[in-house]
PDB file of N, H, CA, C and O in Angstrom:
ATOM      1  N   MET A   1     123.765 121.267 119.246  1.00  0.00           N
ATOM      2  CA  MET A   1     122.743 121.017 118.244  1.00  0.00           C
ATOM      3  C   MET A   1     121.637 122.061 118.432  1.00  0.00           C
ATOM      4  O   MET A   1     121.127 122.237 119.538  1.00  0.00           O
ATOM      5  N   ASN A   2     121.272 122.747 117.357  1.00  0.00           N
ATOM      6  H   ASN A   2     121.686 122.604 116.458  1.00  0.00           H
ATOM      7  CA  ASN A   2     120.228 123.730 117.394  1.00  0.00           C
ATOM      8  C   ASN A   2     118.992 123.172 116.727  1.00  0.00           C
ATOM      9  O   ASN A   2     118.874 123.230 115.503  1.00  0.00           O
ATOM     10  N   ARG A   3     118.062 122.628 117.508  1.00  0.00           N
ATOM     11  H   ARG A   3     118.158 122.581 118.503  1.00  0.00           H
ATOM     12  CA  ARG A   3     116.887 121.972 116.971  1.00  0.00           C
ATOM     13  C   ARG A   3     115.925 122.959 116.310  1.00  0.00           C
ATOM     14  O   ARG A   3     115.064 122.560 115.526  1.00  0.00           O
ATOM     15  N   ASN A   4     116.074 124.244 116.626  1.00  0.00           N
ATOM     16  H   ASN A   4     116.774 124.568 117.262  1.00  0.00           H
ATOM     17  CA  ASN A   4     115.163 125.262 116.065  1.00  0.00           C
ATOM     18  C   ASN A   4     115.683 125.857 114.763  1.00  0.00           C
ATOM     19  O   ASN A   4     115.053 126.765 114.220  1.00  0.00           O
ATOM     20  N   ARG A   5     116.806 125.379 114.244  1.00  0.00           N
ATOM     21  H   ARG A   5     117.318 124.641 114.685  1.00  0.00           H
ATOM     22  CA  ARG A   5     117.356 125.958 113.015  1.00  0.00           C
ATOM     23  C   ARG A   5     116.480 125.583 111.829  1.00  0.00           C
ATOM     24  O   ARG A   5     115.871 124.514 111.806  1.00  0.00           O
ATOM     25  N   ILE A   6     116.425 126.460 110.861  1.00  0.00           N
ATOM     26  H   ILE A   6     116.920 127.329 110.880  1.00  0.00           H
ATOM     27  CA  ILE A   6     115.667 126.271 109.644  1.00  0.00           C
ATOM     28  C   ILE A   6     116.489 125.502 108.648  1.00  0.00           C
ATOM     29  O   ILE A   6     117.630 125.866 108.361  1.00  0.00           O
ATOM     30  N   VAL A   7     115.925 124.449 108.121  1.00  0.00           N
ATOM     31  H   VAL A   7     114.998 124.153 108.354  1.00  0.00           H
ATOM     32  CA  VAL A   7     116.622 123.583 107.151  1.00  0.00           C
ATOM     33  C   VAL A   7     116.228 124.019 105.738  1.00  0.00           C
ATOM     34  O   VAL A   7     115.044 124.150 105.429  1.00  0.00           O
ATOM     35  N   THR A   8     117.236 124.244 104.882  1.00  0.00           N
ATOM     36  H   THR A   8     118.198 124.137 105.134  1.00  0.00           H
ATOM     37  CA  THR A   8     117.033 124.579 103.485  1.00  0.00           C
ATOM     38  C   THR A   8     117.983 123.722 102.645  1.00  0.00           C
ATOM     39  O   THR A   8     118.881 123.085 103.196  1.00  0.00           O
ATOM     40  N   PRO A   9     117.801 123.697 101.335  1.00  0.00           N
ATOM     41  CA  PRO A   9     118.726 122.988 100.476  1.00  0.00           C
ATOM     42  C   PRO A   9     120.152 123.581 100.521  1.00  0.00           C
ATOM     43  O   PRO A   9     121.114 122.949 100.086  1.00  0.00           O
ATOM     44  N   TYR A  10     120.257 124.796 101.052  1.00  0.00           N
ATOM     45  H   TYR A  10     119.475 125.310 101.406  1.00  0.00           H
ATOM     46  CA  TYR A  10     121.572 125.456 101.082  1.00  0.00           C
ATOM     47  C   TYR A  10     122.284 125.213 102.421  1.00  0.00           C
ATOM     48  O   TYR A  10     123.508 125.312 102.497  1.00  0.00           O
ATOM     49  N   THR A  11     121.523 124.896 103.472  1.00  0.00           N
ATOM     50  H   THR A  11     120.528 124.815 103.411  1.00  0.00           H
ATOM     51  CA  THR A  11     122.132 124.560 104.756  1.00  0.00           C
ATOM     52  C   THR A  11     122.375 123.074 104.895  1.00  0.00           C
ATOM     53  O   THR A  11     123.319 122.655 105.566  1.00  0.00           O
ATOM     54  N   ASP A  12     121.507 122.253 104.250  1.00  0.00           N
ATOM     55  H   ASP A  12     120.741 122.593 103.705  1.00  0.00           H
ATOM     56  CA  ASP A  12     121.578 120.796 104.329  1.00  0.00           C
ATOM     57  C   ASP A  12     121.268 120.164 103.002  1.00  0.00           C
ATOM     58  O   ASP A  12     120.226 119.524 102.864  1.00  0.00           O
ATOM     59  N   PRO A  13     122.128 120.315 102.018  1.00  0.00           N
ATOM     60  CA  PRO A  13     121.825 119.861 100.683  1.00  0.00           C
ATOM     61  C   PRO A  13     121.547 118.340 100.562  1.00  0.00           C
ATOM     62  O   PRO A  13     120.798 117.917  99.681  1.00  0.00           O
ATOM     63  N   ALA A  14     122.135 117.555 101.420  1.00  0.00           N
ATOM     64  H   ALA A  14     122.743 117.899 102.135  1.00  0.00           H
ATOM     65  CA  ALA A  14     121.933 116.088 101.327  1.00  0.00           C
ATOM     66  C   ALA A  14     120.524 115.680 101.743  1.00  0.00           C
ATOM     67  O   ALA A  14     120.126 114.537 101.514  1.00  0.00           O
ATOM     68  N   ARG A  15     119.779 116.568 102.336  1.00  0.00           N
ATOM     69  H   ARG A  15     120.102 117.496 102.522  1.00  0.00           H
ATOM     70  CA  ARG A  15     118.427 116.234 102.794  1.00  0.00           C
ATOM     71  C   ARG A  15     117.355 116.531 101.750  1.00  0.00           C
ATOM     72  O   ARG A  15     116.169 116.358 102.031  1.00  0.00           O
ATOM     73  N   PHE A  16     117.737 116.970 100.564  1.00  0.00           N
ATOM     74  H   PHE A  16     118.701 117.111 100.336  1.00  0.00           H
ATOM     75  CA  PHE A  16     116.819 117.346  99.511  1.00  0.00           C
ATOM     76  C   PHE A  16     117.164 116.632  98.215  1.00  0.00           C
ATOM     77  O   PHE A  16     118.334 116.523  97.848  1.00  0.00           O
ATOM     78  N   THR A  17     116.124 116.138  97.513  1.00  0.00           N
ATOM     79  H   THR A  17     115.173 116.226  97.811  1.00  0.00           H
ATOM     80  CA  THR A  17     116.313 115.633  96.158  1.00  0.00           C
ATOM     81  C   THR A  17     116.412 116.842  95.236  1.00  0.00           C
ATOM     82  O   THR A  17     116.147 117.973  95.644  1.00  0.00           O
ATOM     83  N   ALA A  18     116.792 116.590  94.000  1.00  0.00           N
ATOM     84  H   ALA A  18     117.007 115.672  93.669  1.00  0.00           H
ATOM     85  CA  ALA A  18     116.847 117.679  93.020  1.00  0.00           C
ATOM     86  C   ALA A  18     115.450 118.295  92.819  1.00  0.00           C
ATOM     87  O   ALA A  18     115.323 119.508  92.655  1.00  0.00           O
ATOM     88  N   GLU A  19     114.413 117.455  92.832  1.00  0.00           N
ATOM     89  H   GLU A  19     114.516 116.469  92.965  1.00  0.00           H
ATOM     90  CA  GLU A  19     113.050 117.973  92.663  1.00  0.00           C
ATOM     91  C   GLU A  19     112.611 118.820  93.857  1.00  0.00           C
ATOM     92  O   GLU A  19     111.957 119.849  93.687  1.00  0.00           O
ATOM     93  N   GLU A  20     112.969 118.388  95.052  1.00  0.00           N
ATOM     94  H   GLU A  20     113.500 117.552  95.190  1.00  0.00           H
ATOM     95  CA  GLU A  20     112.633 119.170  96.264  1.00  0.00           C
ATOM     96  C   GLU A  20     113.339 120.509  96.275  1.00  0.00           C
ATOM     97  O   GLU A  20     112.749 121.526  96.641  1.00  0.00           O
ATOM     98  N   LYS A  21     114.617 120.512  95.870  1.00  0.00           N
ATOM     99  H   LYS A  21     115.096 119.686  95.573  1.00  0.00           H
ATOM    100  CA  LYS A  21     115.372 121.767  95.803  1.00  0.00           C
ATOM    101  C   LYS A  21     114.731 122.693  94.775  1.00  0.00           C
ATOM    102  O   LYS A  21     114.596 123.890  95.031  1.00  0.00           O
ATOM    103  N   ALA A  22     114.337 122.169  93.627  1.00  0.00           N
ATOM    104  H   ALA A  22     114.447 121.197  93.419  1.00  0.00           H
ATOM    105  CA  ALA A  22     113.735 122.997  92.578  1.00  0.00           C
ATOM    106  C   ALA A  22     112.411 123.604  93.084  1.00  0.00           C
ATOM    107  O   ALA A  22     112.132 124.775  92.825  1.00  0.00           O
ATOM    108  N   ALA A  23     111.600 122.815  93.799  1.00  0.00           N
ATOM    109  H   ALA A  23     111.826 121.864  94.009  1.00  0.00           H
ATOM    110  CA  ALA A  23     110.372 123.327  94.390  1.00  0.00           C
ATOM    111  C   ALA A  23     110.673 124.407  95.410  1.00  0.00           C
ATOM    112  O   ALA A  23     110.040 125.463  95.396  1.00  0.00           O
ATOM    113  N   PHE A  24     111.617 124.166  96.286  1.00  0.00           N
ATOM    114  H   PHE A  24     112.131 123.308  96.298  1.00  0.00           H
ATOM    115  CA  PHE A  24     112.048 125.149  97.282  1.00  0.00           C
ATOM    116  C   PHE A  24     112.435 126.444  96.613  1.00  0.00           C
ATOM    117  O   PHE A  24     112.018 127.514  97.055  1.00  0.00           O
ATOM    118  N   ASP A  25     113.232 126.374  95.546  1.00  0.00           N
ATOM    119  H   ASP A  25     113.571 125.505  95.186  1.00  0.00           H
ATOM    120  CA  ASP A  25     113.714 127.562  94.835  1.00  0.00           C
ATOM    121  C   ASP A  25     112.550 128.337  94.158  1.00  0.00           C
ATOM    122  O   ASP A  25     112.648 129.545  93.945  1.00  0.00           O
ATOM    123  N   ARG A  26     111.492 127.647  93.838  1.00  0.00           N
ATOM    124  H   ARG A  26     111.413 126.665  94.010  1.00  0.00           H
ATOM    125  CA  ARG A  26     110.319 128.294  93.263  1.00  0.00           C
ATOM    126  C   ARG A  26     109.329 128.804  94.323  1.00  0.00           C
ATOM    127  O   ARG A  26     108.283 129.364  93.996  1.00  0.00           O
ATOM    128  N   GLY A  27     109.686 128.595  95.607  1.00  0.00           N
ATOM    129  H   GLY A  27     110.536 128.140  95.872  1.00  0.00           H
ATOM    130  CA  GLY A  27     108.814 129.041  96.694  1.00  0.00           C
ATOM    131  C   GLY A  27     107.609 128.114  96.880  1.00  0.00           C
ATOM    132  O   GLY A  27     106.542 128.559  97.302  1.00  0.00           O
ATOM    133  N   ARG A  28     107.780 126.844  96.571  1.00  0.00           N
ATOM    134  H   ARG A  28     108.647 126.483  96.228  1.00  0.00           H
ATOM    135  CA  ARG A  28     106.700 125.858  96.669  1.00  0.00           C
ATOM    136  C   ARG A  28     107.041 124.797  97.700  1.00  0.00           C
ATOM    137  O   ARG A  28     108.208 124.459  97.894  1.00  0.00           O
ATOM    138  N   CYS A  29     106.024 124.280  98.355  1.00  0.00           N
ATOM    139  H   CYS A  29     105.075 124.555  98.197  1.00  0.00           H
ATOM    140  CA  CYS A  29     106.170 123.266  99.396  1.00  0.00           C
ATOM    141  C   CYS A  29     106.685 121.979  98.787  1.00  0.00           C
ATOM    142  O   CYS A  29     106.144 121.488  97.796  1.00  0.00           O
ATOM    143  N   CYS A  30     107.732 121.436  99.384  1.00  0.00           N
ATOM    144  H   CYS A  30     108.172 121.834 100.189  1.00  0.00           H
ATOM    145  CA  CYS A  30     108.321 120.208  98.852  1.00  0.00           C
ATOM    146  C   CYS A  30     107.973 118.968  99.720  1.00  0.00           C
ATOM    147  O   CYS A  30     108.674 117.959  99.655  1.00  0.00           O
ATOM    148  N   TRP A  31     106.917 119.042 100.511  1.00  0.00           N
ATOM    149  H   TRP A  31     106.347 119.862 100.564  1.00  0.00           H
ATOM    150  CA  TRP A  31     106.441 117.889 101.280  1.00  0.00           C
ATOM    151  C   TRP A  31     105.982 116.824 100.278  1.00  0.00           C
ATOM    152  O   TRP A  31     105.186 117.114  99.385  1.00  0.00           O
ATOM    153  N   ASP A  32     106.479 115.604 100.426  1.00  0.00           N
ATOM    154  H   ASP A  32     107.125 115.369 101.152  1.00  0.00           H
ATOM    155  CA  ASP A  32     106.098 114.556  99.504  1.00  0.00           C
ATOM    156  C   ASP A  32     104.770 113.989  99.904  1.00  0.00           C
ATOM    157  O   ASP A  32     104.658 113.408 100.983  1.00  0.00           O
ATOM    158  N   VAL A  33     103.749 114.133  99.077  1.00  0.00           N
ATOM    159  H   VAL A  33     103.840 114.605  98.200  1.00  0.00           H
ATOM    160  CA  VAL A  33     102.375 113.725  99.407  1.00  0.00           C
ATOM    161  C   VAL A  33     102.078 112.348  98.811  1.00  0.00           C
ATOM    162  O   VAL A  33     100.992 111.815  99.035  1.00  0.00           O
ATOM    163  N   GLY A  34     103.001 111.764  98.068  1.00  0.00           N
ATOM    164  H   GLY A  34     103.884 112.197  97.887  1.00  0.00           H
ATOM    165  CA  GLY A  34     102.733 110.483  97.446  1.00  0.00           C
ATOM    166  C   GLY A  34     103.368 109.324  98.180  1.00  0.00           C
ATOM    167  O   GLY A  34     104.093 109.500  99.160  1.00  0.00           O
ATOM    168  N   VAL A  35     103.083 108.160  97.693  1.00  0.00           N
ATOM    169  H   VAL A  35     102.493 108.017  96.898  1.00  0.00           H
ATOM    170  CA  VAL A  35     103.717 106.942  98.177  1.00  0.00           C
ATOM    171  C   VAL A  35     105.020 106.817  97.384  1.00  0.00           C
ATOM    172  O   VAL A  35     105.005 106.820  96.153  1.00  0.00           O
ATOM    173  N   GLN A  36     106.122 106.710  98.082  1.00  0.00           N
ATOM    174  H   GLN A  36     106.133 106.707  99.082  1.00  0.00           H
ATOM    175  CA  GLN A  36     107.446 106.704  97.448  1.00  0.00           C
ATOM    176  C   GLN A  36     107.981 105.283  97.288  1.00  0.00           C
ATOM    177  O   GLN A  36     108.054 104.522  98.254  1.00  0.00           O
ATOM    178  N   TYR A  37     108.343 104.947  96.092  1.00  0.00           N
ATOM    179  H   TYR A  37     108.284 105.565  95.308  1.00  0.00           H
ATOM    180  CA  TYR A  37     109.026 103.693  95.804  1.00  0.00           C
ATOM    181  C   TYR A  37     110.382 104.026  95.221  1.00  0.00           C
ATOM    182  O   TYR A  37     110.539 105.064  94.578  1.00  0.00           O
ATOM    183  N   PHE A  38     111.361 103.171  95.431  1.00  0.00           N
ATOM    184  H   PHE A  38     111.234 102.327  95.953  1.00  0.00           H
ATOM    185  CA  PHE A  38     112.710 103.385  94.922  1.00  0.00           C
ATOM    186  C   PHE A  38     112.666 103.682  93.433  1.00  0.00           C
ATOM    187  O   PHE A  38     112.086 102.919  92.661  1.00  0.00           O
ATOM    188  N   GLY A  39     113.269 104.772  93.032  1.00  0.00           N
ATOM    189  H   GLY A  39     113.741 105.392  93.659  1.00  0.00           H
ATOM    190  CA  GLY A  39     113.351 105.138  91.624  1.00  0.00           C
ATOM    191  C   GLY A  39     112.170 105.963  91.129  1.00  0.00           C
ATOM    192  O   GLY A  39     112.190 106.450  89.999  1.00  0.00           O
ATOM    193  N   GLN A  40     111.149 106.126  91.953  1.00  0.00           N
ATOM    194  H   GLN A  40     111.133 105.730  92.871  1.00  0.00           H
ATOM    195  CA  GLN A  40     109.972 106.921  91.543  1.00  0.00           C
ATOM    196  C   GLN A  40     110.254 108.392  91.772  1.00  0.00           C
ATOM    197  O   GLN A  40     110.955 108.762  92.714  1.00  0.00           O
ATOM    198  N   THR A  41     109.703 109.230  90.903  1.00  0.00           N
ATOM    199  H   THR A  41     109.134 108.929  90.138  1.00  0.00           H
ATOM    200  CA  THR A  41     109.862 110.685  91.114  1.00  0.00           C
ATOM    201  C   THR A  41     109.013 111.130  92.278  1.00  0.00           C
ATOM    202  O   THR A  41     108.044 110.467  92.648  1.00  0.00           O
ATOM    203  N   ASP A  42     109.379 112.252  92.849  1.00  0.00           N
ATOM    204  H   ASP A  42     110.166 112.791  92.548  1.00  0.00           H
ATOM    205  CA  ASP A  42     108.654 112.809  93.983  1.00  0.00           C
ATOM    206  C   ASP A  42     107.259 113.299  93.528  1.00  0.00           C
ATOM    207  O   ASP A  42     107.064 113.690  92.377  1.00  0.00           O
ATOM    208  N   ASN A  43     106.309 113.261  94.462  1.00  0.00           N
ATOM    209  H   ASN A  43     106.467 112.943  95.397  1.00  0.00           H
ATOM    210  CA  ASN A  43     104.984 113.823  94.239  1.00  0.00           C
ATOM    211  C   ASN A  43     104.829 114.876  95.314  1.00  0.00           C
ATOM    212  O   ASN A  43     104.402 114.582  96.431  1.00  0.00           O
ATOM    213  N   LEU A  44     105.173 116.091  94.976  1.00  0.00           N
ATOM    214  H   LEU A  44     105.519 116.330  94.069  1.00  0.00           H
ATOM    215  CA  LEU A  44     105.284 117.177  95.974  1.00  0.00           C
ATOM    216  C   LEU A  44     103.983 117.949  96.105  1.00  0.00           C
ATOM    217  O   LEU A  44     103.182 118.018  95.173  1.00  0.00           O
ATOM    218  N   CYS A  45     103.787 118.539  97.304  1.00  0.00           N
ATOM    219  H   CYS A  45     104.438 118.483  98.061  1.00  0.00           H
ATOM    220  CA  CYS A  45     102.597 119.314  97.599  1.00  0.00           C
ATOM    221  C   CYS A  45     102.408 120.460  96.617  1.00  0.00           C
ATOM    222  O   CYS A  45     101.353 120.555  95.991  1.00  0.00           O
ATOM    223  N   GLY A  46     103.394 121.329  96.464  1.00  0.00           N
ATOM    224  H   GLY A  46     104.252 121.252  96.973  1.00  0.00           H
ATOM    225  CA  GLY A  46     103.347 122.390  95.495  1.00  0.00           C
ATOM    226  C   GLY A  46     102.644 123.667  95.941  1.00  0.00           C
ATOM    227  O   GLY A  46     102.653 124.653  95.204  1.00  0.00           O
ATOM    228  N   GLN A  47     102.039 123.680  97.119  1.00  0.00           N
ATOM    229  H   GLN A  47     102.032 122.879  97.719  1.00  0.00           H
ATOM    230  CA  GLN A  47     101.425 124.904  97.629  1.00  0.00           C
ATOM    231  C   GLN A  47     102.507 125.937  97.895  1.00  0.00           C
ATOM    232  O   GLN A  47     103.683 125.594  98.012  1.00  0.00           O
ATOM    233  N   ARG A  48     102.118 127.176  97.988  1.00  0.00           N
ATOM    234  H   ARG A  48     101.162 127.455  97.893  1.00  0.00           H
ATOM    235  CA  ARG A  48     103.089 128.248  98.280  1.00  0.00           C
ATOM    236  C   ARG A  48     103.742 128.006  99.645  1.00  0.00           C
ATOM    237  O   ARG A  48     103.062 127.726 100.632  1.00  0.00           O
ATOM    238  N   SER A  49     105.068 128.120  99.679  1.00  0.00           N
ATOM    239  H   SER A  49     105.621 128.347  98.878  1.00  0.00           H
ATOM    240  CA  SER A  49     105.804 127.943 100.945  1.00  0.00           C
ATOM    241  C   SER A  49     105.439 129.040 101.947  1.00  0.00           C
ATOM    242  O   SER A  49     105.155 130.177 101.571  1.00  0.00           O
ATOM    243  N   LYS A  50     105.453 128.675 103.212  1.00  0.00           N
ATOM    244  H   LYS A  50     105.683 127.751 103.517  1.00  0.00           H
ATOM    245  CA  LYS A  50     105.289 129.661 104.269  1.00  0.00           C
ATOM    246  C   LYS A  50     106.625 130.344 104.486  1.00  0.00           C
ATOM    247  O   LYS A  50     107.616 129.647 104.704  1.00  0.00           O
ATOM    248  N   PRO A  51     106.712 131.658 104.441  1.00  0.00           N
ATOM    249  CA  PRO A  51     107.983 132.330 104.659  1.00  0.00           C
ATOM    250  C   PRO A  51     108.635 131.912 105.998  1.00  0.00           C
ATOM    251  O   PRO A  51     108.010 131.971 107.057  1.00  0.00           O
ATOM    252  N   GLY A  52     109.868 131.502 105.915  1.00  0.00           N
ATOM    253  H   GLY A  52     110.376 131.455 105.055  1.00  0.00           H
ATOM    254  CA  GLY A  52     110.608 131.097 107.127  1.00  0.00           C
ATOM    255  C   GLY A  52     110.384 129.704 107.614  1.00  0.00           C
ATOM    256  O   GLY A  52     110.973 129.301 108.617  1.00  0.00           O
ATOM    257  N   ALA A  53     109.517 128.919 106.911  1.00  0.00           N
ATOM    258  H   ALA A  53     109.038 129.247 106.096  1.00  0.00           H
ATOM    259  CA  ALA A  53     109.254 127.567 107.334  1.00  0.00           C
ATOM    260  C   ALA A  53     110.426 126.647 106.992  1.00  0.00           C
ATOM    261  O   ALA A  53     110.988 126.713 105.898  1.00  0.00           O
ATOM    262  N   SER A  54     110.777 125.803 107.932  1.00  0.00           N
ATOM    263  H   SER A  54     110.321 125.749 108.820  1.00  0.00           H
ATOM    264  CA  SER A  54     111.841 124.827 107.661  1.00  0.00           C
ATOM    265  C   SER A  54     111.453 123.937 106.491  1.00  0.00           C
ATOM    266  O   SER A  54     110.279 123.609 106.320  1.00  0.00           O
ATOM    267  N   PHE A  55     112.411 123.553 105.702  1.00  0.00           N
ATOM    268  H   PHE A  55     113.365 123.819 105.841  1.00  0.00           H
ATOM    269  CA  PHE A  55     112.233 122.708 104.512  1.00  0.00           C
ATOM    270  C   PHE A  55     111.410 123.412 103.427  1.00  0.00           C
ATOM    271  O   PHE A  55     111.135 122.810 102.389  1.00  0.00           O
ATOM    272  N   GLY A  56     111.009 124.675 103.639  1.00  0.00           N
ATOM    273  H   GLY A  56     111.232 125.164 104.482  1.00  0.00           H
ATOM    274  CA  GLY A  56     110.204 125.400 102.646  1.00  0.00           C
ATOM    275  C   GLY A  56     108.765 124.907 102.583  1.00  0.00           C
ATOM    276  O   GLY A  56     108.098 125.064 101.560  1.00  0.00           O
ATOM    277  N   TYR A  57     108.282 124.311 103.672  1.00  0.00           N
ATOM    278  H   TYR A  57     108.823 124.183 104.504  1.00  0.00           H
ATOM    279  CA  TYR A  57     106.937 123.779 103.697  1.00  0.00           C
ATOM    280  C   TYR A  57     105.880 124.848 103.703  1.00  0.00           C
ATOM    281  O   TYR A  57     106.140 125.976 104.121  1.00  0.00           O
ATOM    282  N   CYS A  58     104.671 124.512 103.237  1.00  0.00           N
ATOM    283  H   CYS A  58     104.460 123.596 102.897  1.00  0.00           H
ATOM    284  CA  CYS A  58     103.495 125.400 103.346  1.00  0.00           C
ATOM    285  C   CYS A  58     103.075 125.395 104.818  1.00  0.00           C
ATOM    286  O   CYS A  58     103.593 124.607 105.609  1.00  0.00           O
ATOM    287  N   ALA A  59     102.162 126.252 105.177  1.00  0.00           N
ATOM    288  H   ALA A  59     101.741 126.893 104.534  1.00  0.00           H
ATOM    289  CA  ALA A  59     101.718 126.352 106.583  1.00  0.00           C
ATOM    290  C   ALA A  59     101.170 125.045 107.105  1.00  0.00           C
ATOM    291  O   ALA A  59     101.472 124.667 108.237  1.00  0.00           O
ATOM    292  N   ASP A  60     100.364 124.331 106.308  1.00  0.00           N
ATOM    293  H   ASP A  60     100.120 124.638 105.388  1.00  0.00           H
ATOM    294  CA  ASP A  60      99.791 123.071 106.737  1.00  0.00           C
ATOM    295  C   ASP A  60     100.861 121.993 107.015  1.00  0.00           C
ATOM    296  O   ASP A  60     100.798 121.280 108.017  1.00  0.00           O
ATOM    297  N   HIS A  61     101.828 121.900 106.114  1.00  0.00           N
ATOM    298  H   HIS A  61     101.879 122.479 105.300  1.00  0.00           H
ATOM    299  CA  HIS A  61     102.858 120.868 106.273  1.00  0.00           C
ATOM    300  C   HIS A  61     103.875 121.276 107.338  1.00  0.00           C
ATOM    301  O   HIS A  61     104.448 120.411 108.001  1.00  0.00           O
ATOM    302  N   GLU A  62     104.105 122.561 107.511  1.00  0.00           N
ATOM    303  H   GLU A  62     103.639 123.263 106.973  1.00  0.00           H
ATOM    304  CA  GLU A  62     104.966 122.984 108.629  1.00  0.00           C
ATOM    305  C   GLU A  62     104.311 122.570 109.967  1.00  0.00           C
ATOM    306  O   GLU A  62     104.974 122.076 110.879  1.00  0.00           O
ATOM    307  N   ARG A  63     103.002 122.788 110.045  1.00  0.00           N
ATOM    308  H   ARG A  63     102.463 123.190 109.305  1.00  0.00           H
ATOM    309  CA  ARG A  63     102.250 122.419 111.269  1.00  0.00           C
ATOM    310  C   ARG A  63     102.372 120.906 111.502  1.00  0.00           C
ATOM    311  O   ARG A  63     102.582 120.467 112.633  1.00  0.00           O
ATOM    312  N   ALA A  64     102.239 120.104 110.418  1.00  0.00           N
ATOM    313  H   ALA A  64     102.069 120.462 109.499  1.00  0.00           H
ATOM    314  CA  ALA A  64     102.352 118.666 110.558  1.00  0.00           C
ATOM    315  C   ALA A  64     103.753 118.249 110.996  1.00  0.00           C
ATOM    316  O   ALA A  64     103.903 117.349 111.822  1.00  0.00           O
ATOM    317  N   LEU A  65     104.771 118.891 110.450  1.00  0.00           N
ATOM    318  H   LEU A  65     104.650 119.622 109.778  1.00  0.00           H
ATOM    319  CA  LEU A  65     106.151 118.603 110.859  1.00  0.00           C
ATOM    320  C   LEU A  65     106.341 118.887 112.350  1.00  0.00           C
ATOM    321  O   LEU A  65     106.916 118.073 113.073  1.00  0.00           O
ATOM    322  N   LEU A  66     105.860 120.038 112.804  1.00  0.00           N
ATOM    323  H   LEU A  66     105.393 120.699 112.217  1.00  0.00           H
ATOM    324  CA  LEU A  66     106.137 120.495 114.148  1.00  0.00           C
ATOM    325  C   LEU A  66     105.313 119.739 115.214  1.00  0.00           C
ATOM    326  O   LEU A  66     105.564 119.882 116.411  1.00  0.00           O
ATOM    327  N   GLU A  67     104.345 118.949 114.776  1.00  0.00           N
ATOM    328  H   GLU A  67     104.141 118.833 113.803  1.00  0.00           H
ATOM    329  CA  GLU A  67     103.603 118.133 115.755  1.00  0.00           C
ATOM    330  C   GLU A  67     104.520 117.131 116.480  1.00  0.00           C
ATOM    331  O   GLU A  67     104.389 116.919 117.686  1.00  0.00           O
ATOM    332  N   ASP A  68     105.439 116.527 115.734  1.00  0.00           N
ATOM    333  H   ASP A  68     105.545 116.700 114.755  1.00  0.00           H
ATOM    334  CA  ASP A  68     106.293 115.488 116.283  1.00  0.00           C
ATOM    335  C   ASP A  68     107.782 115.739 116.106  1.00  0.00           C
ATOM    336  O   ASP A  68     108.597 114.953 116.588  1.00  0.00           O
ATOM    337  N   HIS A  69     108.157 116.824 115.423  1.00  0.00           N
ATOM    338  H   HIS A  69     107.494 117.463 115.031  1.00  0.00           H
ATOM    339  CA  HIS A  69     109.544 117.088 115.118  1.00  0.00           C
ATOM    340  C   HIS A  69     109.904 118.520 115.434  1.00  0.00           C
ATOM    341  O   HIS A  69     109.038 119.394 115.475  1.00  0.00           O
ATOM    342  N   TRP A  70     111.173 118.757 115.655  1.00  0.00           N
ATOM    343  H   TRP A  70     111.876 118.047 115.621  1.00  0.00           H
ATOM    344  CA  TRP A  70     111.707 120.120 115.774  1.00  0.00           C
ATOM    345  C   TRP A  70     111.885 120.699 114.387  1.00  0.00           C
ATOM    346  O   TRP A  70     111.865 119.932 113.424  1.00  0.00           O
ATOM    347  N   PRO A  71     112.057 121.998 114.219  1.00  0.00           N
ATOM    348  CA  PRO A  71     112.254 122.581 112.890  1.00  0.00           C
ATOM    349  C   PRO A  71     113.400 121.963 112.091  1.00  0.00           C
ATOM    350  O   PRO A  71     113.362 121.963 110.860  1.00  0.00           O
ATOM    351  N   ASP A  72     114.420 121.434 112.777  1.00  0.00           N
ATOM    352  H   ASP A  72     114.451 121.433 113.776  1.00  0.00           H
ATOM    353  CA  ASP A  72     115.529 120.802 112.056  1.00  0.00           C
ATOM    354  C   ASP A  72     115.208 119.385 111.621  1.00  0.00           C
ATOM    355  O   ASP A  72     116.045 118.709 111.023  1.00  0.00           O
ATOM    356  N   GLY A  73     113.976 118.926 111.923  1.00  0.00           N
ATOM    357  H   GLY A  73     113.296 119.475 112.409  1.00  0.00           H
ATOM    358  CA  GLY A  73     113.572 117.570 111.505  1.00  0.00           C
ATOM    359  C   GLY A  73     113.813 116.467 112.511  1.00  0.00           C
ATOM    360  O   GLY A  73     113.388 115.331 112.303  1.00  0.00           O
ATOM    361  N   SER A  74     114.488 116.788 113.597  1.00  0.00           N
ATOM    362  H   SER A  74     114.833 117.712 113.766  1.00  0.00           H
ATOM    363  CA  SER A  74     114.761 115.744 114.619  1.00  0.00           C
ATOM    364  C   SER A  74     113.510 115.498 115.470  1.00  0.00           C
ATOM    365  O   SER A  74     112.772 116.438 115.763  1.00  0.00           O
ATOM    366  N   PRO A  75     113.266 114.247 115.866  1.00  0.00           N
ATOM    367  CA  PRO A  75     112.078 113.916 116.632  1.00  0.00           C
ATOM    368  C   PRO A  75     112.012 114.646 117.967  1.00  0.00           C
ATOM    369  O   PRO A  75     113.043 114.857 118.606  1.00  0.00           O
ATOM    370  N   ARG A  76     110.823 115.031 118.394  1.00  0.00           N
ATOM    371  H   ARG A  76     109.986 114.860 117.875  1.00  0.00           H
ATOM    372  CA  ARG A  76     110.650 115.685 119.678  1.00  0.00           C
ATOM    373  C   ARG A  76     110.717 114.696 120.819  1.00  0.00           C
ATOM    374  O   ARG A  76     111.030 115.084 121.945  1.00  0.00           O
ATOM    375  N   ARG A  77     110.439 113.453 120.570  1.00  0.00           N
ATOM    376  H   ARG A  77     110.186 113.138 119.656  1.00  0.00           H
ATOM    377  CA  ARG A  77     110.414 112.459 121.639  1.00  0.00           C
ATOM    378  C   ARG A  77     111.622 111.583 121.609  1.00  0.00           C
ATOM    379  O   ARG A  77     111.758 110.690 122.445  1.00  0.00           O
TER     380      ARG A  77
END
């Protein structure tokens, strides 16, 4: 297992919704900033993605991810 691998819709398609993939493809952060209920559409950050960031996150959301998770999304603890 490579915990430092970068996750994208092309390496791990099952981990992205259609909206998240579309945001990723536009170079926009797909971190969901809203409260999610079943059947609700995503409420994505939309800031410019940080080049090379896992999941296509912006710098702030990449930093939030890496506080408790590896770049592949697995927990650090």
